[in-house]
Structures are given as C-alpha cells and as structure tokens.
N, C-alpha and C positions, 0 to 999 in steps of 0.2 A: 438854703435847702427847701425842697418842696414840702417836707413834713418835719414838724418838730416834736411830734408825739407818736408813739407806736404802742398799740395794744396787742399783746400776743396771746393766742390760745396757749395751752399747756401740753396736754397729752397729744403726742403725734406732730407737735410743732417745735417745742422747745426740749421735751423729754420723750425718750423712748420708755414707755411704761407698760408695754403690752404684755411682757412675760410676768410681771408682778400681778397685773390685773387677771391674767389667765390663771395663774397658780392660786390666787385668792378665791376666784369664783369657783374653781374646780375643787378646792378644799371644802367649801361650803357644800357643794353638790355631792361629793363622794362621802362626807360625813353622814349624809341622810340617804345614801344608796341611790341617788339620781344620776343618770348619765352625765358625764363630763364632757367638755367641748375642746376641740382642737383650737390652737392659737389663731388660725385663720378665721375660724368662726366667731371667736371673741373680737377679732379685729373689726368685724361688721356690727358687733353689738354695742360698741363704745361710741361716744359722741354726744349722748343726750343725758349724761349724768349717770351716777351710780344706781339709782332707783330703776331707770330703764335698762341698765345693763343686767341687773338681777331679774327683771321682768322677762327680758329676752332670753335669759339662761334657763330659767325654771320651766318645767314641762308644761305647766298650765299658766304661766305668766303671773300676772298680778291677781289672778283668781286662785292661785295655789293656796290651799289652807295653811294658815300660819305665815303668810307672806311677809308681814312686817317683822316676825322673828328672824326669817331668813335674811332679810335685808339688813337688820341690825347686826346680825352675826357676821355677815360678809363685810360690813363697813368696819366693824371693830377688828377683825382679822386683817383687813387690808391697811387700816391705820397703823398696825404694828409690823406690817410686812411690805411697805411700799418703797423701800429703798434697798431691796435685796438685788435685783437685777436692773432697776431703773437707772438710767444714765442719760446725760444730755447728748443730743445728736452732735455729729462732728461739727466743730466750729461755732457752737452756740455760745460757750462761754467767752470765747474770744470776740465774737461779734457783739454780744451784749456789752462787754466792756468797752469796745470801740465806740459803739453808739453812745454810751454814757460819757465818754471822753469828748464826744462831739456836742454834748449838750442836749441830747434827745431825751425827752421824758418818756418813761416806759412803765407799763403795768400789765399784769396778767389778768385775763378774764376767762374763767373756766367753769365748766359744769361739774367739776370734780368737787367732792365735799370740802368744806372749808378747812377741817382739821388736817387732812392729808395735804391740801393746798399749802397751808401755812408751814408745815414741816419741810415740804420740798422747796418752798421759797427760801426758808432759813438756810437749808443745806447747799443749794445750788446757786441762788441768784442775788442774794444781798452781798455787797450794798448797792449794786448797780440797778436792781429792781427791788423796790420795798413795798409796792402795793400789789395785792392779789386779791381779786374778788372771786370767791368760790361759792358753792352752793351751801348756804347755812340754813336753808329751809325757810327764810323770811322774805325772799323776793323771788321773782320769776327767773327762770334759767334761759340761756340762749336756745333758740334764736330770738327770744324777746329782747328788745333793746335795753330793758332795765339795767342789767349788770354792766353794760357798756356805759350807760349814763352815770352809774355809780362810780365807775373808774375815772371817767372824765372829771367828774366833780371833784374826786379825791385828788387828781393831778392838777386841778385848776385850768383845765383846758376847755376854752369856750369857743374856739374856731374849729369846727368840724372839718373844714377844707384843709387843715394842717395836720389831721390825724389819720394815721394809716393802721388798719387792722391786718394782722398776719395770723393765718390759720392753715388747717390742712383738709378740711372736710366740707361737705354740703351744708352742714349746720353752721359752720363758720362763714361760708359765703352768704348764706341767708341772713345770719346775724348782722353782718356788715351792711347788706343791702337794706335791712329793716331799720338799721341805725343811721343810715345816710353817710356811710364812711366808704372811702377808697379801700381796697383790700388787695392783699397778696395771697395766693394759695401755694402751699408747699407740696411738692409731689413726692417727697421723700418720706412722708409720714404714714398715717393709717389709711389713706385713700391714694389712689394713683390717678394718672392723667385721664384714664378712661372714665373714672368715676366723676371726675371734676370738669370735663370738657364743655359742659353746658353753661358753665359760668363765665363771667366776664370780668375778671379782676384786672388790675393795672398790670399784673405780671404773674406768670407761674414761675416758681423757682425750684430747682432740683438740689440746691445747697443753701444754707442760711447766709453765707457770705455774699451771695448775689444780692441780698437785700440792701446792701450798701450802695449799689448802683442805682436802685429803685428810688431812694430817698433823696438823690442829689438834685 
C-alpha cells in the first residue's frame, strides 16, 4: 500500500458536529441577549478551534468585554452537549474498521478542545482509533505542524512519505502542506469544492469509502 498511516481531522471529516456547535454557540449568545447565528454562518466560523469560533460569533470578537468568560461558558456547555445531534458521516465507522483490519495506523488531529475530543473518540472510534490530539492549550493549533508531529510521534510513524492526512477545509490543506504530508480533501464536510479548488491534494473525495482507493 502507498500509505500505512492516516491522520484524520475530526469536525467535517469524521463527524457531523455542526448542529451541536451551532446550538451551543447560540445558547451562549442568547443567554446574554446577543444576536444568534444561522447554521450556515457557523459553518464558516469553524475550523480554527473553539476560541476562534467564539471570536467570530461575538459582536466585538475577542475585544468583547468579558471574552474569556464567554469562551469558558461556551466550552463548558458544549462539553456537556456535544453528542446530541453529532453523528459520523455515512460510511465512516465501516471505513475506519476496514482500515484497521488492513493494518493502517490512525490518529485524529483536531483544533477541537481536548475534553470534547476525548469523549467523541471514546464514543465513536475506539478501538480502531485510540490517539487523538486536540487543543489542550499547551501546543500550537493547526495549521501549525506541531499537533501533526505529536500524532506521528505517538504512532511511531517516522516516514512521512507513508503518511496521509485527511481533512475537509483550507485549514486542513494548509496543515498538511506545512507538515510535508500528502493529503486528501473531503467535499462532503464543512467546505465544498468551490472553497477547496485552489488546493492540490492527491484526491478530492465526496464519500469516505473512496479513501480506500487512494491508499492502494
């Protein structure tokens, strides 16, 4: 096989999380009588971590008075409500199981907070994926290569030519390029082909099962 290791983004790649993210951000906004956002706006807000999501959602961004309190309240609410409407995209569980049976090493690298990442990993992906690098506040976020390198170290993957990164956004494409990895972009997630056409992945896929053809 061309690749023996796959690193996955989480939101918009493995899991449809948009409704829970939207409901959580709007809960925080409505509680303080700020305007809420439709789901399509929140779709554009995500990708750079929860802090940036809150920044984009608040009227005055990170300059909002009491910003850290808003951020902490959102994170706390989301950590308790991140599995209400969230679900794997079609074919995800079957494909990750198949990849595991083929001996492919896998990990998740996401800008989502580590607490939420851990709970979603436990609920949906173990035992086939057991390593997930989220945002714990102690390292750089994507598109910096640091979380990618952390995942590769945890997997014991030393040959980057055998590693494939799978994501759904411009952040993911830039992350892979910054990390020196081949990558695949999924057009079924939070960005569509029009958003991604400037990038040069090894493949665009509109369903996760097509990943099996890419790695052969």
